[in-house]
Backbone as CSV, one residue per row, in Angstrom:
resi,resn,N_x,N_y,N_z,CA_x,CA_y,CA_z,C_x,C_y,C_z
1,UNK,94.542,64.844,117.636,94.060,66.521,116.728,93.491,67.289,117.395
2,UNK,94.068,68.462,117.582,93.265,69.906,118.387,92.796,70.273,117.566
3,UNK,91.076,70.311,118.900,90.054,70.509,118.281,89.877,72.103,117.834
4,UNK,89.597,72.430,116.988,89.872,74.129,116.612,88.296,74.538,116.486
5,UNK,87.440,73.632,117.283,86.077,74.465,117.302,85.795,75.651,118.505
6,UNK,84.859,76.577,118.633,84.980,77.998,119.695,84.254,77.063,121.325
7,UNK,84.994,76.915,122.305,84.026,77.023,123.052,82.800,76.273,123.312
8,UNK,82.317,75.469,123.936,80.534,75.829,124.593,80.219,76.729,124.910
9,UNK,79.066,77.451,124.701,78.536,78.579,125.533,78.751,78.232,126.588
10,UNK,78.729,79.010,127.810,77.903,78.947,129.116,77.059,80.088,129.518
11,UNK,76.290,80.503,128.153,74.972,81.588,129.045,75.333,83.481,128.651
12,UNK,76.738,83.765,128.736,77.846,84.839,129.256,77.962,85.333,127.241
13,UNK,77.864,86.730,127.708,78.112,86.950,126.553,79.245,86.439,125.570
14,UNK,79.612,86.131,124.554,81.290,85.738,124.363,81.817,86.697,124.407
15,UNK,82.861,86.009,124.611,84.443,86.745,125.021,85.078,87.843,123.140
16,UNK,85.664,88.515,123.250,86.245,88.606,121.771,86.276,87.907,121.276
17,UNK,87.631,86.997,122.556,88.319,85.837,121.462,87.399,84.609,121.404
18,UNK,86.323,84.463,121.245,85.014,83.830,120.842,84.309,84.581,119.386
19,UNK,84.078,85.631,119.705,83.939,85.991,118.487,84.621,86.508,117.236
20,UNK,86.246,86.306,117.981,86.787,86.038,116.636,86.746,84.553,115.951
21,UNK,86.508,83.616,116.640,86.442,82.452,116.305,85.288,82.317,115.283
22,UNK,83.780,82.948,116.145,82.398,83.439,115.247,82.638,83.476,113.408
23,UNK,83.813,84.597,114.013,84.160,85.395,112.092,83.590,85.205,111.365
24,UNK,85.027,83.739,111.208,85.189,82.454,110.893,83.991,81.811,109.275
25,UNK,82.341,82.124,110.858,81.555,80.885,109.757,80.678,81.135,108.715
26,UNK,81.200,82.865,108.574,80.460,83.589,107.582,81.148,83.572,106.361
27,UNK,82.463,83.239,106.520,83.218,83.474,105.636,84.153,84.006,105.444
28,UNK,85.946,83.915,104.349,86.679,84.627,104.518,86.658,85.874,105.092
29,UNK,87.777,86.275,106.091,87.165,87.398,106.516,88.479,88.454,106.178
30,UNK,88.734,90.057,105.774,89.816,90.410,105.620,90.187,91.051,106.653
31,UNK,91.050,91.652,107.320,92.072,91.937,108.580,93.119,92.867,108.316
32,UNK,92.251,94.126,108.754,93.272,95.384,108.309,94.289,95.790,109.305
33,UNK,95.156,96.096,109.554,96.332,96.125,110.377,96.125,97.362,110.859
34,UNK,96.025,98.116,111.993,95.382,99.124,112.545,96.873,99.761,113.793
35,UNK,97.458,100.553,113.016,98.748,101.002,113.967,98.340,102.048,115.156
36,UNK,97.429,102.596,114.912,96.545,103.755,116.164,95.409,103.328,116.839
37,UNK,95.079,103.995,117.416,93.512,103.782,117.919,92.536,104.263,116.723
38,UNK,93.186,105.555,116.010,92.026,106.209,115.173,90.975,105.308,114.449
39,UNK,92.629,104.407,113.531,92.269,103.801,112.719,91.707,102.801,112.901
40,UNK,91.409,102.488,114.579,90.847,100.992,114.525,89.305,100.964,114.627
41,UNK,89.484,102.584,115.265,87.921,103.042,115.082,87.009,102.674,113.838
42,UNK,87.709,103.724,113.211,87.508,103.966,111.473,87.833,102.431,111.010
43,UNK,88.180,101.544,110.536,88.531,100.392,110.529,86.667,99.282,110.771
44,UNK,86.339,99.675,112.232,84.646,98.835,112.798,83.894,99.718,112.601
45,UNK,84.069,101.155,112.328,82.619,101.920,111.304,82.655,101.135,110.173
46,UNK,84.383,101.218,109.399,83.719,100.706,107.543,83.565,99.433,107.597
47,UNK,83.213,98.276,109.049,82.064,96.985,108.554,83.563,95.874,109.074
48,UNK,84.438,95.796,109.021,85.861,94.995,109.385,85.362,94.725,110.711
49,UNK,85.451,93.549,110.050,85.202,92.341,112.047,86.104,91.996,112.476
50,UNK,87.552,92.346,112.439,88.546,92.199,113.199,89.817,93.484,112.929
51,UNK,90.479,93.114,114.161,92.246,93.687,113.361,93.038,93.716,113.445
52,UNK,94.129,94.113,113.410,95.568,93.650,113.150,96.730,94.395,113.979
53,UNK,97.417,94.430,114.804,98.292,94.762,114.847,99.289,94.172,114.626
54,UNK,100.124,94.410,113.562,101.685,94.333,113.213,102.954,94.822,113.312
55,UNK,103.458,93.400,114.080,105.024,94.084,114.641,105.702,94.961,113.614
56,UNK,105.708,95.527,112.665,106.241,96.044,111.433,105.642,97.271,112.164
57,UNK,104.233,97.560,111.766,103.768,98.455,111.715,103.744,99.717,113.337
58,UNK,103.903,98.286,114.573,104.356,98.836,115.468,105.429,99.836,114.783
59,UNK,106.922,98.538,114.804,108.240,99.294,114.918,108.079,100.421,114.034
60,UNK,108.044,100.616,112.957,107.428,101.692,112.339,107.038,102.943,112.695
61,UNK,105.610,102.589,113.215,104.827,103.648,113.364,104.991,104.423,114.694
62,UNK,105.306,103.145,115.877,105.333,103.667,117.100,107.060,104.293,116.843
63,UNK,107.940,103.628,116.796,109.590,103.740,117.940,110.047,104.645,116.430
64,UNK,109.768,104.240,114.631,110.392,104.460,113.908,111.792,103.753,113.344
65,UNK,111.672,102.598,113.849,112.313,102.096,113.538,112.220,100.312,112.340
66,UNK,112.893,99.960,112.033,112.816,98.851,111.427,112.381,97.038,112.062
67,UNK,111.528,96.779,111.809,111.208,94.887,112.399,111.908,93.913,112.562
68,UNK,113.215,94.497,113.905,113.823,93.982,114.040,114.070,93.298,115.164
69,UNK,112.888,93.666,116.108,112.511,92.877,117.468,113.073,93.834,118.152
70,UNK,113.011,95.263,117.899,113.362,96.477,118.876,112.393,96.340,119.898
71,UNK,110.960,96.160,119.409,109.765,96.966,120.418,109.531,95.518,122.070
72,UNK,109.554,96.379,122.830,109.774,95.430,123.891,108.279,94.681,124.145
73,UNK,108.495,93.396,125.077,107.356,93.013,125.490,105.932,94.162,126.149
74,UNK,106.543,95.219,127.287,105.971,95.818,127.317,105.420,97.496,126.873
75,UNK,106.148,97.346,125.261,105.663,98.502,124.201,104.206,97.807,123.978
76,UNK,104.614,96.359,124.047,103.221,95.837,122.951,102.453,95.892,123.342
77,UNK,101.994,95.160,125.138,100.983,95.148,126.076,100.611,96.821,125.560
78,UNK,100.950,97.650,126.024,100.641,99.185,126.367,99.539,99.755,124.787
79,UNK,100.504,98.948,123.683,100.077,99.219,122.563,98.586,98.303,122.073
80,UNK,98.854,97.341,122.804,97.567,96.255,122.889,96.308,96.782,123.197
81,UNK,96.654,97.096,124.708,95.515,97.720,125.827,94.834,98.959,124.502
82,UNK,95.627,99.975,124.758,95.134,101.055,124.126,93.875,101.010,122.630
83,UNK,94.693,99.471,121.798,93.358,99.157,120.530,92.523,98.862,121.066
84,UNK,92.593,97.372,121.623,91.612,96.901,122.494,90.478,97.525,122.929
85,UNK,90.736,98.774,123.900,90.232,100.071,124.353,89.558,100.637,123.231
86,UNK,89.861,100.359,122.401,88.881,101.418,121.047,88.061,100.910,120.484
87,UNK,87.836,99.357,120.490,86.842,99.202,119.796,86.623,98.151,120.393
88,UNK,85.260,97.380,119.252,84.829,96.524,120.234,84.912,94.895,119.358
89,UNK,85.069,95.460,118.243,85.679,94.059,117.188,87.118,93.494,117.987
90,UNK,87.335,92.521,117.943,87.852,91.501,118.469,89.963,92.296,117.457
91,UNK,90.650,91.758,118.263,91.737,92.503,117.436,93.103,90.622,117.766
92,UNK,93.931,90.759,116.595,94.711,90.020,117.288,96.295,90.344,117.299
93,UNK,96.865,90.002,117.699,98.534,91.047,118.252,99.276,89.518,117.731
94,UNK,100.726,90.375,117.089,101.553,90.145,116.383,102.569,90.164,117.586
95,UNK,102.906,88.543,118.246,104.387,88.636,119.084,105.013,88.580,118.779
96,UNK,105.402,88.850,117.371,106.808,87.840,117.132,107.037,86.698,117.683
97,UNK,108.215,86.418,117.961,109.137,84.990,118.602,108.253,84.674,119.939
98,UNK,107.505,85.652,120.853,107.565,84.842,121.873,107.610,85.845,123.417
99,UNK,108.873,86.514,122.537,110.046,87.238,123.284,110.616,85.923,124.605
100,UNK,110.705,84.932,123.914,111.853,84.293,124.858,111.481,82.569,124.634
101,UNK,111.635,81.848,124.922,111.199,80.197,125.037,109.885,80.113,125.590
102,UNK,109.693,79.433,126.249,107.889,78.819,126.332,107.634,79.317,127.682
103,UNK,108.685,79.690,129.197,107.984,80.484,129.765,108.206,81.289,129.513
104,UNK,109.216,82.679,128.327,108.647,84.060,128.971,107.203,84.234,127.843
105,UNK,106.858,83.188,126.605,105.880,83.017,125.635,104.149,82.778,127.148
106,UNK,104.246,82.383,127.854,103.653,81.965,128.730,103.239,83.127,128.752
107,UNK,103.849,83.630,129.625,104.248,85.363,130.167,103.407,86.315,129.248
108,UNK,103.957,86.036,127.880,103.890,87.065,127.113,102.008,87.190,127.134
109,UNK,101.716,85.674,126.622,100.424,85.157,126.067,99.036,86.058,127.481
110,UNK,99.592,85.355,128.217,98.951,85.769,129.604,98.664,87.693,129.668
111,UNK,100.273,87.937,129.593,100.088,89.608,130.211,99.142,90.128,128.527
112,UNK,99.081,90.072,126.815,98.867,90.393,126.356,96.501,90.343,126.427
113,UNK,96.601,88.907,126.854,94.938,88.800,126.761,94.518,89.056,127.691
114,UNK,95.058,89.525,128.329,94.287,90.558,129.765,94.827,91.505,129.041
115,UNK,95.394,91.823,128.339,95.192,93.852,127.762,94.317,93.959,126.693
116,UNK,93.626,92.511,126.066,92.730,92.362,125.429,92.811,91.768,123.940
117,UNK,93.937,90.831,123.568,94.002,90.304,122.745,93.539,89.319,122.887
118,UNK,92.689,89.181,121.533,91.336,87.988,121.071,92.136,86.938,120.229
119,UNK,93.375,87.379,119.824,94.571,86.157,119.244,95.936,86.516,119.360
120,UNK,96.665,85.787,119.167,97.957,85.608,119.616,98.795,85.204,118.702
121,UNK,99.887,86.079,117.703,100.696,85.239,116.791,101.987,84.408,117.473
122,UNK,102.927,84.017,116.650,103.551,83.522,117.099,104.427,83.047,116.059
123,UNK,105.827,83.367,115.792,106.765,83.126,114.957,107.410,81.782,115.365
124,UNK,107.615,81.191,113.719,109.214,80.459,114.313,110.722,80.811,114.111
125,UNK,110.932,81.915,113.434,111.876,82.714,114.004,112.570,82.731,114.932
126,UNK,114.232,82.588,114.810,114.846,83.271,115.740,114.873,84.902,116.067
127,UNK,114.975,85.014,117.163,115.691,86.956,117.844,117.047,86.555,117.338
128,UNK,117.629,88.159,116.585,116.651,88.708,116.304,116.340,88.950,115.084
129,UNK,114.866,89.281,114.927,114.163,88.933,114.141,113.710,89.849,112.545
130,UNK,113.507,89.182,111.845,113.131,90.290,110.856,111.991,90.251,110.066
131,UNK,111.753,91.177,108.694,110.658,91.389,108.280,110.079,89.621,107.539
132,UNK,109.076,89.185,107.907,108.877,87.515,106.413,109.630,87.740,105.204
133,UNK,109.616,89.024,104.658,109.338,88.790,102.924,110.825,89.351,103.095
134,UNK,111.464,89.144,104.068,113.422,89.670,103.474,113.971,88.511,103.698
135,UNK,115.182,88.443,103.057,115.722,87.473,103.308,116.705,87.260,104.086
136,UNK,117.862,86.414,104.561,118.481,86.474,105.289,117.505,85.990,107.230
137,UNK,116.925,85.359,107.463,116.228,84.545,107.959,116.458,83.588,109.038
138,UNK,116.243,83.178,110.327,116.822,82.129,110.767,115.877,81.630,111.464
139,UNK,115.476,80.319,111.868,113.819,79.828,112.071,115.193,79.015,113.093
140,UNK,114.028,78.556,113.991,114.085,77.423,115.039,113.864,76.466,114.674
141,UNK,114.057,75.492,115.569,113.884,73.809,114.754,112.423,73.333,115.448
142,UNK,111.792,72.773,114.974,110.308,72.600,114.833,109.928,72.030,116.260
143,UNK,110.769,71.292,117.238,110.069,71.185,118.059,109.637,71.901,119.628
144,UNK,111.194,73.101,119.075,111.259,74.082,119.698,110.226,74.882,119.491
145,UNK,109.216,74.886,118.589,108.802,75.859,118.290,107.043,75.295,118.874
146,UNK,107.204,74.085,118.603,105.918,73.066,119.568,106.163,73.511,120.619
147,UNK,107.198,73.819,121.617,106.806,73.751,123.166,106.283,75.054,123.167
148,UNK,107.141,76.210,122.531,105.896,77.274,122.344,105.196,77.896,121.908
149,UNK,104.294,76.585,121.315,102.793,76.758,121.167,101.870,76.422,121.889
150,UNK,103.160,74.835,122.425,101.968,74.337,123.898,101.712,75.432,125.180
151,UNK,103.203,76.166,125.017,103.553,77.272,126.296,102.227,77.770,126.917
152,UNK,102.060,78.210,125.153,101.255,79.265,124.470,99.311,79.060,124.983
153,UNK,99.017,77.643,125.032,98.282,77.042,124.920,97.914,77.106,126.132
154,UNK,98.443,76.161,127.358,98.305,76.377,128.005,98.312,77.612,129.207
155,UNK,98.625,78.308,128.563,98.993,79.534,129.638,97.770,81.081,129.583
156,UNK,97.192,80.163,128.335,95.817,81.450,127.932,94.973,80.761,129.146
157,UNK,93.808,82.358,129.325,93.321,82.051,130.571,92.016,81.726,130.220
158,UNK,91.071,82.492,128.629,90.866,82.273,128.545,90.412,81.222,126.798
159,UNK,89.763,79.666,127.493,89.673,79.041,126.104,89.439,79.514,124.474
160,UNK,88.818,79.754,124.651,88.867,80.594,122.825,89.624,81.635,122.303
161,UNK,90.784,81.942,123.278,91.905,82.854,122.841,92.658,82.115,121.497
162,UNK,92.776,83.092,120.516,93.062,82.575,119.167,94.728,81.886,119.122
163,UNK,95.382,81.076,119.494,97.016,80.850,119.313,97.377,80.482,117.738
164,UNK,97.845,81.492,116.915,98.044,81.422,115.575,99.821,81.400,115.699
165,UNK,100.229,80.391,114.675,100.992,80.023,114.486,102.542,79.864,113.061
166,UNK,102.560,80.598,112.782,103.545,81.641,111.804,104.543,81.012,111.377
167,UNK,104.704,79.711,110.481,105.828,79.373,110.200,106.820,80.272,108.868
168,UNK,107.773,80.771,108.956,108.739,81.664,107.539,109.802,80.623,106.947
169,UNK,109.690,79.550,107.296,110.171,77.975,107.053,110.377,78.232,105.285
170,UNK,109.279,78.699,104.690,109.446,78.798,102.786,110.350,79.964,102.452
171,UNK,110.723,80.590,103.281,111.977,81.844,102.882,113.042,81.419,103.370
172,UNK,113.389,80.559,103.842,114.371,79.632,104.938,114.866,78.840,103.595
173,UNK,114.250,77.228,104.330,114.272,76.167,103.731,113.881,75.950,102.133
174,UNK,112.274,75.371,102.589,111.253,74.923,101.102,109.934,75.363,101.745
175,UNK,108.645,74.853,100.658,107.649,74.979,100.957,107.562,73.343,101.720
176,UNK,107.908,72.513,101.400,107.109,70.837,102.225,107.922,70.940,103.797
177,UNK,109.371,71.915,104.130,109.240,72.454,104.778,108.050,72.824,106.039
178,UNK,107.970,74.396,105.195,106.985,74.244,105.653,105.061,73.639,105.706
179,UNK,105.146,72.552,105.017,104.014,72.307,105.739,104.089,70.682,106.682
180,UNK,105.445,70.700,106.584,105.415,69.767,107.964,105.764,70.072,109.033
181,UNK,106.080,71.536,109.361,106.044,72.108,110.719,104.356,73.103,111.030
182,UNK,103.772,73.075,109.910,102.758,73.768,109.842,101.496,72.225,110.256
183,UNK,101.578,71.079,109.929,101.275,69.974,110.291,101.900,69.470,112.023
184,UNK,103.157,69.967,112.253,103.412,69.643,113.663,102.990,70.816,114.630
185,UNK,102.660,71.144,114.102,101.961,73.148,115.229,100.655,72.869,115.386
186,UNK,100.288,72.580,114.470,98.270,72.235,114.649,98.954,71.000,115.605
187,UNK,99.260,69.917,115.273,99.531,68.639,116.221,99.941,69.309,117.448
188,UNK,100.427,70.890,117.874,101.369,70.727,119.491,100.064,71.922,119.822
189,UNK,98.582,72.531,119.018,97.538,72.835,119.772,97.554,74.405,119.274
190,UNK,97.887,74.519,118.286,97.542,76.069,116.807,96.241,75.974,116.988
191,UNK,95.936,76.818,117.030,94.678,77.224,116.613,94.204,77.634,114.984
192,UNK,94.945,78.245,114.750,95.379,79.140,113.338,96.767,78.874,112.673
193,UNK,96.820,78.536,111.536,97.827,78.536,110.590,98.313,79.531,109.744
194,UNK,99.477,79.872,109.911,100.213,81.246,109.103,101.337,81.333,108.385
195,UNK,100.913,80.238,106.929,102.559,80.291,105.766,102.779,81.064,106.062
196,UNK,103.959,82.261,106.277,104.583,83.448,105.392,105.334,82.902,104.753
197,UNK,105.403,83.738,103.526,106.064,84.599,102.354,106.038,83.731,101.377
198,UNK,105.028,82.742,101.231,104.753,82.104,100.166,104.304,82.507,98.488
199,UNK,105.656,82.424,97.674,106.046,82.679,96.420,104.694,82.785,95.183
200,UNK,103.869,82.200,94.964,103.105,81.588,94.166,101.602,81.252,94.247
201,UNK,100.809,81.907,93.582,99.168,81.207,93.283,98.784,80.047,93.800
202,UNK,99.705,79.173,93.165,99.930,77.800,93.364,99.926,77.446,94.891
203,UNK,101.139,77.678,95.149,101.462,77.279,96.880,100.457,77.796,97.437
204,UNK,99.885,79.161,97.472,98.784,79.206,97.899,98.142,78.132,98.222
205,UNK,97.206,77.495,97.358,96.628,76.225,96.710,97.064,75.197,97.128
206,UNK,97.871,74.790,97.279,98.722,73.959,98.242,98.244,73.497,99.526
207,UNK,99.013,74.681,99.668,98.416,75.208,101.527,96.925,74.847,101.329
208,UNK,96.015,75.301,100.982,94.762,75.155,101.388,94.327,74.081,100.884
209,UNK,94.574,73.221,100.340,93.950,71.923,99.967,94.931,71.143,101.667
210,UNK,96.007,70.751,101.284,96.881,70.438,102.611,96.012,70.338,103.789
211,UNK,95.600,71.401,104.132,94.746,71.603,104.994,93.424,71.639,104.978
212,UNK,92.626,71.389,104.593,91.266,71.058,104.710,90.245,70.204,104.614
213,UNK,91.364,68.570,105.072,90.694,67.684,105.323,92.017,67.473,106.474
214,UNK,91.208,65.945,107.281,89.731,65.728,107.247,89.018,66.995,108.086
215,UNK,89.770,67.332,109.210,89.027,68.211,109.570,89.681,69.632,109.584
216,UNK,89.164,70.801,108.775,89.542,72.407,108.129,90.168,73.213,109.401
217,UNK,92.064,72.755,109.074,92.207,73.915,110.088,92.342,75.562,109.232
218,UNK,92.123,76.817,110.410,91.873,77.779,109.438,92.994,78.457,109.264
219,UNK,93.502,78.752,108.381,94.781,79.245,107.668,94.828,80.939,107.187
220,UNK,95.906,81.043,107.713,96.170,82.596,107.161,96.867,83.242,106.005
221,UNK,96.324,83.447,105.115,96.836,84.691,104.108,97.369,86.283,104.434
222,UNK,98.483,86.218,104.315,99.432,87.607,104.182,99.626,88.266,103.382
223,UNK,98.772,89.360,102.923,98.834,89.971,101.543,99.565,91.256,101.251
224,UNK,101.179,91.394,102.192,101.544,92.744,102.311,102.394,92.860,101.259
225,UNK,101.495,94.392,100.670,102.888,94.832,99.484,103.921,94.762,99.960
226,UNK,104.537,94.704,98.274,105.881,94.919,98.326,107.189,93.674,98.731
227,UNK,106.189,92.820,99.310,107.024,91.339,99.390,107.479,90.266,97.946
228,UNK,107.272,88.628,98.813,107.302,87.905,98.120,106.266,87.084,97.772
229,UNK,105.086,87.270,97.911,103.826,87.099,97.728,102.927,87.691,96.606
230,UNK,102.246,87.202,95.823,101.660,87.917,95.139,100.298,88.855,95.470
231,UNK,100.070,89.716,95.458,98.018,89.715,95.728,96.856,89.466,94.722
232,UNK,96.572,88.414,95.797,95.153,87.374,95.471,94.073,88.183,96.344
233,UNK,92.957,87.602,95.253,91.937,88.409,96.017,91.620,87.740,96.548
234,UNK,90.721,88.748,97.558,89.724,87.485,99.073,89.130,86.655,98.804
235,UNK,87.801,87.008,97.471,87.925,85.583,97.246,88.105,84.491,96.279
236,UNK,89.429,84.859,95.979,90.307,83.636,95.566,91.015,82.802,96.186
237,UNK,91.683,84.148,97.457,91.981,82.925,98.492,90.729,82.036,99.319
238,UNK,89.344,82.817,99.345,88.271,82.314,100.245,88.318,81.076,99.419
239,UNK,88.262,80.600,98.022,88.005,79.440,96.898,89.061,78.721,97.153
240,UNK,90.558,79.136,97.648,91.790,78.073,98.229,92.004,77.226,99.129
241,UNK,90.861,77.775,100.458,90.043,77.381,101.701,91.234,78.088,102.988
242,UNK,91.337,79.512,102.467,91.711,80.370,103.603,90.953,81.107,104.367
243,UNK,90.849,80.936,105.259,90.214,81.591,106.591,90.448,83.796,107.080
244,UNK,91.434,83.681,106.795,91.262,85.108,106.911,92.832,84.996,106.273
245,UNK,92.612,86.765,105.885,93.022,87.344,105.176,93.830,88.856,105.672
246,UNK,95.273,89.075,105.776,95.908,90.110,106.329,96.936,91.269,105.691
247,UNK,96.170,92.371,106.284,96.590,93.611,105.311,97.487,94.375,105.986
248,UNK,98.385,93.670,106.995,99.227,94.397,108.032,99.384,95.767,107.642
249,UNK,100.609,95.903,106.412,100.792,97.541,106.725,100.245,98.738,105.776
250,UNK,98.713,97.862,105.374,98.724,98.511,103.831,98.387,100.225,104.101
251,UNK,97.223,100.417,105.468,97.003,101.416,106.361,98.062,102.394,106.190
252,UNK,99.227,101.831,107.325,100.247,102.974,107.542,101.018,103.280,105.591
253,UNK,100.957,102.461,104.858,102.205,102.686,103.468,101.133,104.074,102.864
254,UNK,99.672,103.700,103.147,98.979,104.673,102.502,99.048,106.625,103.155
255,UNK,98.719,105.666,104.452,99.032,107.487,105.560,100.193,108.055,104.991
256,UNK,101.124,107.177,104.971,102.502,108.208,104.920,103.143,108.641,103.629
257,UNK,102.716,108.155,102.947,102.295,108.685,101.056,101.559,109.750,101.009
258,UNK,99.847,109.755,101.667,99.490,110.747,102.234,100.167,112.066,102.886
259,UNK,100.601,111.305,103.737,101.705,112.434,104.506,102.699,112.882,103.863
260,UNK,103.453,112.688,103.076,104.176,112.854,101.862,104.026,114.200,101.355
261,UNK,102.767,113.184,100.532,102.401,114.538,99.715,101.666,115.846,100.147
262,UNK,101.030,115.388,101.299,100.236,117.293,102.283,101.939,117.837,102.504
263,UNK,102.935,117.292,103.316,104.377,117.696,103.698,104.663,119.420,101.871
264,UNK,104.829,118.439,101.474,104.857,118.630,99.748,104.302,119.451,99.630
265,UNK,102.788,119.303,99.380,102.041,120.580,99.246,102.015,122.243,100.342
266,UNK,102.663,121.875,101.486,102.776,122.937,102.545,103.991,123.619,102.358
267,UNK,104.862,122.800,101.593,106.624,123.570,101.721,106.259,124.322,100.353
268,UNK,105.444,123.972,98.992,105.275,124.269,98.059,104.365,126.097,97.846
269,UNK,103.207,125.603,97.988,102.310,126.796,98.567,102.138,127.381,99.258
270,UNK,102.586,126.938,100.760,102.170,127.983,102.249,101.041,127.387,102.410
271,UNK,100.260,127.132,102.505,99.182,126.695,102.315,98.427,125.734,102.250
272,UNK,97.266,125.028,103.368,96.428,123.074,103.203,96.039,123.335,102.422
273,UNK,95.200,124.330,102.291,94.256,125.250,101.964,93.567,124.449,99.966
274,UNK,94.159,123.930,99.456,94.295,122.744,98.118,94.048,121.804,99.216
275,UNK,94.233,120.907,100.271,94.102,119.205,100.876,93.084,119.840,101.615
276,UNK,92.110,120.834,101.468,91.042,120.363,102.758,90.132,119.058,102.258
277,UNK,89.763,119.468,100.643,88.345,118.083,100.421,89.379,116.391,100.355
278,UNK,90.516,116.237,100.721,91.383,115.151,100.783,91.263,114.971,102.122
279,UNK,91.317,115.779,103.241,90.817,115.552,104.958,89.859,115.362,105.295
280,UNK,89.581,114.012,106.851,88.774,114.006,107.276,88.261,115.348,108.114
281,UNK,86.893,115.565,107.920,86.902,116.853,108.822,86.487,117.164,110.082
282,UNK,86.433,118.315,110.454,86.059,118.109,112.218,84.899,117.575,112.201
283,UNK,83.452,117.756,111.675,82.381,117.115,112.450,82.354,115.787,112.152
284,UNK,83.361,114.747,111.124,83.138,113.511,110.772,84.647,113.065,111.653
285,UNK,85.539,113.579,112.123,86.062,113.125,113.756,85.485,113.013,114.503
286,UNK,85.162,113.927,114.944,84.012,114.209,116.306,82.912,112.545,116.061
287,UNK,82.459,112.611,114.964,81.026,111.791,115.209,82.342,109.948,115.442
288,UNK,83.241,109.847,114.456,83.991,108.760,114.984,85.025,108.791,116.203
289,UNK,85.003,109.493,117.257,85.372,109.669,118.774,83.977,109.718,119.544
290,UNK,82.898,109.747,118.895,81.272,109.771,119.472,81.327,111.137,120.710
291,UNK,82.417,112.226,120.575,82.241,113.529,120.809,81.612,114.531,120.930
292,UNK,80.535,115.213,121.385,79.217,116.321,121.175,79.976,117.739,121.321
293,UNK,80.832,118.074,120.728,81.735,119.474,121.743,80.234,120.257,122.552
294,UNK,79.090,120.425,121.882,77.915,120.670,123.052,77.433,120.527,124.274
295,UNK,78.358,119.217,124.162,77.571,118.248,125.756,79.005,117.618,125.626
296,UNK,80.227,118.257,126.164,81.303,117.393,126.576,81.422,116.503,127.913
297,UNK,80.834,117.238,128.202,80.528,115.749,129.674,80.336,114.566,128.957
298,UNK,79.137,113.964,128.328,78.938,113.384,128.262,79.098,112.803,126.669
299,UNK,79.424,110.917,126.780,80.160,110.425,125.248,79.413,109.416,125.149
300,UNK,78.903,110.290,123.933,77.699,109.374,122.849,78.402,108.500,122.343
301,UNK,77.756,107.412,122.067,78.564,106.780,120.958,78.659,106.759,119.375
302,UNK,79.654,106.461,118.912,79.918,106.828,117.385,78.077,106.512,116.539
303,UNK,78.327,107.089,115.780,77.369,106.782,114.809,77.229,105.657,113.558
304,UNK,78.114,104.725,114.105,78.318,103.103,113.338,78.365,102.060,115.247
305,UNK,78.062,102.956,116.110,77.459,102.077,116.940,76.305,101.993,117.395
306,UNK,75.801,103.237,117.472,74.412,104.144,117.426,73.234,102.798,116.251
307,UNK,73.666,102.384,115.357,73.001,102.034,114.451,73.229,100.295,114.415
308,UNK,73.716,99.871,115.195,74.189,98.052,115.491,72.813,98.136,116.204
């Protein structure tokens, strides 16, 4: 069985991949999806230990298209570089199916790792893929996914880079198939496991028990809204054995509803004045950016960095 412990220390400052692994030592962590760099900075300012680049949020937010595999690897790499460069905390990247077979997965992992990804998520859907909470998905056979996972593990240059295996089989076949696949993916080298679209609290608890022994394997729960999974509390998922909880599109959904309301006010009132109390102020934005307009040549660290 593959070891899921962090690599031994080399005496150098830990990589962000190592930091991602170390995050779990303090208990179950919440990982928000941050579709743009400014949101990533805000999540870091608010004390979150890691951030997530969701394929769904990237597709909708960057291109205005559904999550059906339209985003290219080059676009994903560039957005990964932007997000990773905006913060100090680790970034997990949703790489969908890895853009092909084992060879393409290898190239994908190397490129995303170089761009700053601390964790890379791969799923067992076929391209063209769709949201894991929608019907009509198709999945590849377990052995093919294991080949992809093995290729990803072999390709990473930092042995601490977290390879996450997601299975969409619960929504295609049944929970038993999902469990069998997750066991196979762990044996193939996956560091963390991601059972997508579980449909009841009992299913989350069962998966948690399944991978709690003999050595606990980090499990990810997806708390996306308006899907098939119940929205469970972080502490409840921790009790069930989950190590990390994703909120992949939450912030984008909140922002879009606020934008919709703001546009309606402007259209109705002809002014944004009544919205000022709901806005981030100019000073708050500059503080988040670490920008002092009195001394624009000197970039000061944001307040949350100065306080560390």
